[in-house]
Backbone as a printed PyTorch tensor [residue, N CA C, xyz], in Angstrom:
tensor([[[  0.8460,  -1.1640,   0.0000],
         [  0.0000,   0.0000,   0.0000],
         [  0.8970,   1.2340,   0.0000]],

        [[  0.5700,   2.1850,  -0.8320],
         [  1.3270,   3.4260,  -0.9260],
         [  0.6730,   4.5030,  -0.0750]],

        [[  1.4130,   5.5500,   0.2020],
         [  0.9020,   6.6890,   0.9750],
         [  0.7290,   7.8750,   0.0310]],

        [[ -0.3790,   8.5740,   0.1470],
         [ -0.5900,   9.7970,  -0.6250],
         [ -0.9020,  10.9220,   0.3560]],

        [[ -1.0520,  12.1310,  -0.1630],
         [ -1.3710,  13.2730,   0.6860],
         [ -2.7180,  13.0620,   1.4010]],

        [[ -3.6260,  12.3120,   0.7720],
         [ -4.9370,  12.0680,   1.3520],
         [ -4.9580,  10.8330,   2.2490]],

        [[ -3.8540,  10.1060,   2.3350],
         [ -3.8010,   8.8840,   3.1250],
         [ -3.3320,   7.7190,   2.2800]],

        [[ -3.3660,   6.5210,   2.8390],
         [ -2.8890,   5.3500,   2.0980],
         [ -3.8070,   5.0100,   0.9270]],

        [[ -3.2140,   4.5180,  -0.1500],
         [ -3.9510,   4.0430,  -1.3230],
         [ -3.3350,   2.7280,  -1.7770]],

        [[ -4.1390,   1.8900,  -2.4050],
         [ -3.6310,   0.6620,  -2.9980],
         [ -2.9170,   0.9890,  -4.3000]],

        [[ -1.8510,   0.2430,  -4.5960],
         [ -1.2220,   0.3740,  -5.9020],
         [ -2.0930,  -0.3010,  -6.9500]],

        [[ -2.5570,  -1.5320,  -6.6420],
         [ -3.4450,  -2.2360,  -7.5640],
         [ -4.2360,  -3.3170,  -6.8330]],

        [[ -5.3380,  -3.7070,  -7.4720],
         [ -6.2010,  -4.7750,  -6.9800],
         [ -6.5100,  -5.6730,  -8.1680]],

        [[ -6.4980,  -6.9880,  -7.9550],
         [ -6.8550,  -7.9450,  -9.0110],
         [ -8.2680,  -8.4700,  -8.7730]],

        [[ -9.0450,  -8.5670,  -9.8430],
         [-10.3560,  -9.2020,  -9.7930],
         [-10.4290, -10.2210, -10.9250]],

        [[-10.8090, -11.4280, -10.5750],
         [-10.9960, -12.4670, -11.5850],
         [-12.4250, -12.3580, -12.1130]],

        [[-12.5940, -12.5930, -13.4150],
         [-13.9210, -12.5070, -14.0160],
         [-14.0520, -13.5060, -15.1540]],

        [[-15.3020, -13.7690, -15.5460],
         [-15.5740, -14.6930, -16.6540],
         [-15.7650, -13.9650, -17.9790]],

        [[-16.2440, -12.7320, -17.9370],
         [-16.5370, -11.9650, -19.1520],
         [-15.7710, -10.6390, -19.0640]],

        [[-14.6020, -10.6050, -19.6750],
         [-13.6990,  -9.4610, -19.5420],
         [-14.3160,  -8.1610, -20.0510]],

        [[-14.8700,  -8.1750, -21.2450],
         [-15.4000,  -6.9280, -21.8100],
         [-16.5670,  -6.3980, -20.9840]],

        [[-17.3930,  -7.2830, -20.5040],
         [-18.5260,  -6.8540, -19.6820],
         [-18.0460,  -6.2040, -18.3790]],

        [[-16.9900,  -6.7560, -17.7880],
         [-16.4420,  -6.1740, -16.5600],
         [-15.7700,  -4.8290, -16.8270]],

        [[-15.0620,  -4.7070, -17.9410],
         [-14.4660,  -3.4170, -18.3120],
         [-15.5640,  -2.3720, -18.4210]],

        [[-16.6030,  -2.6940, -19.1750],
         [-17.7190,  -1.7600, -19.3690],
         [-18.3520,  -1.3680, -18.0400]],

        [[-18.5600,  -2.3470, -17.1560],
         [-19.1790,  -2.0830, -15.8600],
         [-18.3660,  -1.0900, -15.0390]],

        [[-17.0760,  -1.3300, -14.9000],
         [-16.2390,  -0.4710, -14.0540],
         [-16.0700,   0.9220, -14.6460]],

        [[-15.9780,   1.0190, -15.9560],
         [-15.8420,   2.3340, -16.6020],
         [-17.1480,   3.1140, -16.4850]],

        [[-18.2590,   2.4670, -16.8050],
         [-19.5600,   3.1410, -16.7940],
         [-20.0390,   3.4570, -15.3720]],

        [[-19.9040,   2.5130, -14.4630],
         [-20.4700,   2.6680, -13.1260],
         [-19.6010,   3.5110, -12.1950]],

        [[-18.2930,   3.3170, -12.2590],
         [-17.4000,   3.9970, -11.3080],
         [-16.4690,   5.0130, -11.9540]],

        [[-16.5560,   5.1730, -13.2750],
         [-15.7740,   6.1890, -13.9620],
         [-14.2870,   5.9000, -14.0790]],

        [[-13.9010,   4.6160, -13.9830],
         [-12.4840,   4.2920, -14.1390],
         [-12.0400,   4.5530, -15.5670]],

        [[-10.7630,   4.7950, -15.7330],
         [-10.1740,   5.0040, -17.0560],
         [ -9.6280,   3.6830, -17.5710]],

        [[-10.0010,   3.3350, -18.7790],
         [ -9.4870,   2.1260, -19.4110],
         [ -8.0750,   2.4070, -19.9160]],

        [[ -7.0870,   1.7010, -19.3790],
         [ -5.6930,   1.8860, -19.7840],
         [ -5.3800,   1.0070, -20.9810]],

        [[ -5.8120,  -0.2630, -20.9390],
         [ -5.5700,  -1.1530, -22.0670],
         [ -5.6480,  -2.6120, -21.6730]],

        [[ -5.6130,  -3.4480, -22.6960],
         [ -5.6050,  -4.8920, -22.4860],
         [ -4.2030,  -5.3060, -22.0720]],

        [[ -4.1200,  -6.4130, -21.3320],
         [ -2.8410,  -6.9880, -20.9500],
         [ -3.0670,  -8.4590, -20.6630]],

        [[ -2.0090,  -9.1820, -20.4130],
         [ -2.1380, -10.5880, -20.0750],
         [ -1.5640, -10.8310, -18.6910]],

        [[ -2.1140, -11.8280, -18.0290],
         [ -1.6230, -12.2920, -16.7400],
         [ -1.3270, -13.7650, -16.9250]],

        [[ -0.0660, -14.0780, -17.1900],
         [  0.2850, -15.4460, -17.5520],
         [ -0.4410, -15.7860, -18.8420]],

        [[ -1.1620, -16.9040, -18.8570],
         [ -1.8800, -17.2910, -20.0730],
         [ -3.2600, -16.6370, -20.2050]],

        [[ -3.6620, -15.8220, -19.2380],
         [ -5.0190, -15.2550, -19.2110],
         [ -5.0640, -13.8440, -19.7680]],

        [[ -6.1260, -13.5620, -20.5110],
         [ -6.3750, -12.2040, -20.9780],
         [ -6.7980, -11.3440, -19.8020]],

        [[ -6.4920, -10.0680, -19.8990],
         [ -6.8650,  -9.1700, -18.8210],
         [ -6.9210,  -7.7310, -19.2950]],

        [[ -7.1550,  -6.8490, -18.3460],
         [ -7.2450,  -5.4200, -18.6470],
         [ -6.7450,  -4.6250, -17.4500]],

        [[ -6.2840,  -3.4260, -17.7390],
         [ -5.8020,  -2.4840, -16.7300],
         [ -6.7230,  -1.2810, -16.7380]],

        [[ -7.3220,  -0.9860, -15.5790],
         [ -8.1840,   0.1820, -15.4130],
         [ -7.5860,   1.0500, -14.3230]],

        [[ -7.8480,   2.3340, -14.3770],
         [ -7.2170,   3.2780, -13.4640],
         [ -8.2610,   4.0890, -12.6940]],

        [[ -8.1370,   4.0870, -11.3550],
         [ -8.9470,   4.9470, -10.5100],
         [ -8.3840,   6.3700, -10.5620]],

        [[ -9.1690,   7.3520, -10.1850],
         [ -8.7330,   8.7500, -10.2260],
         [ -7.5900,   9.0280,  -9.2460]],

        [[ -7.4200,   8.1910,  -8.2140],
         [ -6.3310,   8.4110,  -7.2540],
         [ -5.0240,   7.7490,  -7.6800]],

        [[ -5.0100,   7.1350,  -8.8610],
         [ -3.7980,   6.5010,  -9.3670],
         [ -3.6960,   5.0100,  -9.1060]],

        [[ -4.6430,   4.4450,  -8.3620],
         [ -4.6630,   3.0030,  -8.1220],
         [ -5.1560,   2.2820,  -9.3710]],

        [[ -4.6210,   1.0900,  -9.5950],
         [ -5.0060,   0.2890, -10.7540],
         [ -5.9440,  -0.8290, -10.3450]],

        [[ -6.8850,  -1.1550, -11.2260],
         [ -7.7230,  -2.3300, -11.0950],
         [ -7.3500,  -3.2450, -12.2480]],

        [[ -6.8410,  -4.4300, -11.9250],
         [ -6.4760,  -5.4110, -12.9370],
         [ -7.5730,  -6.4570, -13.0040]],

        [[ -8.1490,  -6.6200, -14.1670],
         [ -9.1580,  -7.6490, -14.3980],
         [ -8.4930,  -8.8170, -15.1020]],

        [[ -8.7360, -10.0130, -14.6240],
         [ -8.1500, -11.2240, -15.2030],
         [ -9.2820, -12.1620, -15.5720]],

        [[ -9.3750, -12.5020, -16.8590],
         [-10.4260, -13.4010, -17.3140],
         [-10.0140, -14.8430, -17.0760]],

        [[-10.8780, -15.5770, -16.3730],
         [-10.6200, -16.9840, -16.1010],
         [-11.7990, -17.8090, -16.6060]],

        [[-11.5480, -19.0670, -16.8440],
         [-12.5770, -20.0050, -17.2510],
         [-13.4990, -20.3010, -16.0600]],

        [[-14.7900, -20.3990, -16.2680],
         [-15.6880, -20.6900, -15.1450],
         [-15.3350, -21.9660, -14.3740]],

        [[-14.6420, -22.8880, -15.0170],
         [-14.2360, -24.1350, -14.3660],
         [-12.8950, -24.0040, -13.6540]],

        [[-12.2720, -22.8530, -13.7250],
         [-10.9570, -22.6340, -13.1110],
         [-11.0430, -22.6870, -11.5870]],

        [[-10.0560, -23.2840, -10.9420],
         [-10.0580, -23.2910,  -9.4730],
         [ -9.8060, -21.9130,  -8.8670]],

        [[ -9.3480, -20.9620,  -9.6810],
         [ -9.1030, -19.6090,  -9.1730],
         [-10.4270, -18.9480,  -8.8870]]])
């Protein structure tokens, strides 16, 4: 966790999801996050979104049968 003038902030948070594009749309539309771009996490597709305080939200698409 990093420290800012307003207090501590997370550098990033990971969320696993089944439908990557739907989750990107949800976070951008509902909470106003900025879409940074697609990325991969190992063999999984993912995305990087940015909160206004500089914290990142990493979305990782997993198979519904995945133990993760």
